[in-house]
N, C-alpha and C positions, 0 to 999 in steps of 0.2 A: 099281705101288702107292705110293699118296700117302705122302711122308715124315711121320714122326710130327711132331706138333706140339710143340714143346720145352717142358719144363715150366717153372711160374713161375720157379723157383729158377734154372734155367739162362738165363732171360732177365735176371734181374736180377744174376747174376754177370756177365755179357756187356755189362752196361749202359753206354751210351756217351750223353752228352748234349752239346750245344752248350756251349762255354764261356760263361759269363755269369751274369746272376742267373736262378734257376729259380724256377717256380710252376706252381701247377694241377698237372697230371699229371707233370710232370717232376718238381717237388718231392715229390709221393707216391712216384714211382719210387726218388728218391735215398734217401728215407727207408727205403723197403723194402730198399734194397741194403745200406746199413749194418746194418740188423737182421740180414739173410741172411747177410752176410758177417761179422758179429761184430765191429762197430767202431762208435764213434760220432765225431761232429763238434764240436769246439769252437765255443762260441756266444760271441762276445767282444763286450764293451760298447766303443764308441767315442764319441768326443767332439769329434773333428776329423778333419781330411784327414790329418795326421800317423798318428793311430792306425788310420784306415782303411787308409792306405796300406801301415803295416807289416804289418797282418793278411793283406792280399793278398799282400804279399811273402812271408811266411812262408809262407802256404798254396802259393803258386807253388814255393818253395824245397823244401818237402818233399812236393810232387806228392800234395795233399790237397785237397778241398774243405772249404769252412768256412761258420759262420754269422756274419754281422755283423748287430749289434742296438743299438737305442739305447733307453735308457730317456727319460724325459720331460725329465729333467735334462740328459742329454747331448745331446738334441735341441736345447733350448733354447740349449745352450754353443755347438752348431755354427752356429747362426744368428747369433751375437754378443751379447754383454752390453750392447750398447748400445740393443737395442730395448727400447722403453717396455712393450710389453704381452708379458707372459711367454706368455700364451696363443698369440699369433702367433708367438712365437720357437719354441715347442714344434712348432707344426705347419710352419712355414717351414724350421726346421732339419732335421726329418725329411725333408721333401721335396728340400732342396737336398743331404742325405747321399745319400738313395736315387739321385738323378740322378748323383751323383759315381760311386758304386759301379756303377751300370749302365753308365756311360760307359767305365770302366776295367776292370772285371772280366774281360771277355771279353779284353782285351789281356795280362792276366796268365795265361791260359790255364787258368783253373780254374773251377768251379760255385760260386756263392756263395748261399747262401740270407739273404735280408733280412728283419729282424724287429724288431718293438718289443717292449720287455722291459715288466715290471710295470705294469700301468694298474689301479689299484683305482677304486674307485666314483667319486670326484673326478676322475679323469682319462678317464672315459668320453666325454666331449666331445672331448676330444683324439683319441682313437680314431676316433670318429665322423667327425671332420673330416678325418682320413688317408684313412678310407674313400671319402669323397665325392671326394677329390683322385684316388684311384685308380678310382672310376667315370667322373670325367671322362678320365682317360686312355684307359680302354676306349672311351668314345663316341668318342674321337679314334682308335680302331683300334691303339692301343698296348697293351703288357702293364699290369697294375696296377703300382704303385710298390714294394709290398712283397710277399714271399712268404706272410707270414702276421702277425697280430696277436696280443698276448695280453693276456688279461684276469686280473686278480689279485684275486678276490673272494672269497678263502678266510676273510677275517674275517666274511662274511656266511653265515647260515643256508644249508643245504645248497639248499633249494628256490629261494631268491632268487637265488643264485650261478649255478645251472644254467638258471633263466629268463632271465637277462639274457646268458647264454653262448648258449643258444639263438637269442635275438633277434638276437645279432650274427653268430652262425653263418649264419643264414637270409641274412643281406646279403652276407658273404663269399663263400659258395659262387656266388653270381650272377656274381663278379669273378674265379673261379679262384684263389680264395684259402683260407688256411687259418686254424685259431684255435687257440690254445694257452690252456688254462684251467689252474688251480691248485686242489687239494683238498688240505684240510690246509694248515698254517701253517709255511711256512720261516722260521726264526728269525732274528733280526739285521733288518739295514735295507739298502735299496738306493735310493739316490738319492729319500729321502723315503718311500718304500714299503716297509712292512715291519711288526713288531710289536713288542710289549713282551716277549715271549717270548724268552729266552735259551737257551743250549745246555744248559741242565739237561734232565734225563729227563721231559719234560713229554707229556702225553698230546696235546695240541693240535699237537705236532710230528710226529705219526706217522699218516698218513692211513688211513682204515679202508676194506677192500675193498669193503665194502657200498656205501659211497660211490660208489667207482669204478665198480661196476656200474651204479648209477643213472645216473651221466654216460654212460657207454657206451650204455646203453638209450635215453637221451633225445637224445644227440647224432649217434651213429653214423647213424641214418636220415638225417639231414640232409645231412651233408659230411664232409669230413676235418677231423679235430682232434687234438691232441697233448695230453698231458696231464703236468703237473708235480705229481708226487704226493710228498708229505713222508715221508721216513723217516729223520727225524733230522738232516738238512742244515740248516745255518745259514750265511748270508751271512756273509763276511768270513772272517779267518784266526783260528784259537783255539789255546790252547795243546793240545798233544796230549792226549788223553783226555778233553777238555771235550765233545767231540761224538761223541755215540753213534750211529753210523750203523746202521740195520737194514735192508739191502737186500732181506730175506726178505719184507718187506711188498710189495716189487714182485712179487715171484714170487707171493705168496699173491693179489693183485690180478688179475695175468693169468691164474691158475688159475681163479678165480672165474669170470672172464667167460668163460673158453673153454668150461668146463663148463656154464655156464647156456645158452649159446648153441649148444652143439655144434660148436664150430670145431675145424679141424685145426690150424691155427697154434698153438704153444705161447706166442707172445708177440704176441697181438691187439692189444694197445694200444701204440702209439706213445708212449714214455715220456720225459720230460726230467728232468735232474739240475740242480736248482738248488743254488747255494751250493756249486760244485765247487772252488773256489779251496782249495789245502792239503790235498786229501782223500788218503786212502791208497790207492795203486795197486791194492791188492787189492779195497778196497771198489769203485773205479771198475770193476774187470773184472766184478766180481759183478754189478753194476747193468747192465752192458752185457749181459750174459749174459740178464737179465731183461727186455729189449727197451729199454734206454736207447738213444737214438740221438743224443742232444744233451746237453752238458754246460756249463753257463754258467761262463765264467772272466772275472772284473772285477778282483778285489782284486789277484790275482798280477800281471795285465799293467798295472795302475796302477803297482804297486811298482817293477816290472822298467823301465817308463818313467822314473820318479823316480830310483831307483837309478843307472841309467847317465848322466843327465842331472847327477846329484849328484855322480858320480865326475869327470865331466869339469870341471864347476865348481870343486871342490877342487884338481884337477891344473892349472887355470889360473886361478887365484884373482885374479891382478892383472888380467886382462882383465875380470873384471865388476866392477872398482871403476875403471879408468883406462882412457883410449883410448890414451895412451900410457905405455909402462912407467917408472915414477916412478925408477928407477936405471939402466935402459939406454938410455932414450929409444926403445926399439923399438914401432914402431906394433903396436896389438893387434887390429886391425880383424880379421884372418884366423881370431882366436879367439873373438871374442865374436859374430861373424857368427851369425845365428840358425840359418843352415842348419847349422854345425857342431855345434851341442848339442843342436839338436833331432833331428838324424841319429843321434846316440848314444841318445837316448831310443827312437827306431824300431829302433835295433839292438836294445836291451833286450827289446822286445816280441818282436821275429823270435826271439831265442834262446829266451825264455821258452814262446813257442809252439810251438817246435821240440819241445821236451820235452812238449807237451801232445798233439801229433800222435802222437808215440811212445806215451805213456801210453794214450792213447784208439784207438791201433790204426789210425788213419787215414792214416799216411805211405805214400807210394806207391799209393795207392787212389783216386786222384781219377777219375772218370767222365766228366770233360771229354773231348771228342774232340779229336783234331790235337795 
């Protein structure tokens, strides 16, 4: 008798992938594993090698996989502020960061999803340029530079938003890449991309399930996409009570898609939680139950880096004003050496992300083999 074929759930729970950057089928398998096993991955915005290395260190320390992403501003900063052309800086910085991660991730023994964050209409050229860079990599027999790209056209009418998302997804699937889209508006602002809507109870901050169904109907036949659905989430950290999260919107969207398409899975959509910094752990857990596999973290890791560096500077104040201590004549080079205080910032990110891995349930759940 031939052995029974294992169920998809069993395959996902025993999933093992080579360490390094994942894309294509491996990326989709990792997303499926997150949802089946009931956890999510932190998606951390980075701006340089210090933040990238700290994110990978934190993931390795916690035996978790992780999502590393760049906004247009973070990519430009990675390239260096001395470049005259901002457009060139955004492209070159993103390419350089992607190659840095691809080189080192496998040595950290983790799986990394590489992603670009919020790109509104004025930044579509940036995404197009990065897609062409990945196309060239594929022509040379190499993997694409990124696992996925994001379009944030949530300010546009639904038809225009989905039309452009379809156009980009059709290009991405040819490269084994995925697309993240946004429906509804995430309040606040992230590197120049955002809205004037604040954390008040504003209808624009809550995605309508019917819009989610329209996105699924249009994009799912083309290829893999993930969806940042707004349920009151806001970029940044706000006074408790000022952000009214309604995770049930995610459940209602999943239910509508499942019922209309007669699907077995309770969570057919791959959902993303934007504006995750400072969120209540109970709301995070509820969102994960409704199919969230990814939660963006930026504000908290920025502060963790700054707080740790600031504490070091205050503790060694003289070293940031004098090369030789004015009272003791002690040389202070070992204190103002950039490796000293930058390392403190890295440790701050590692500590904050260790909390995030616990909150999201991804600690000790890396699918990286070996």
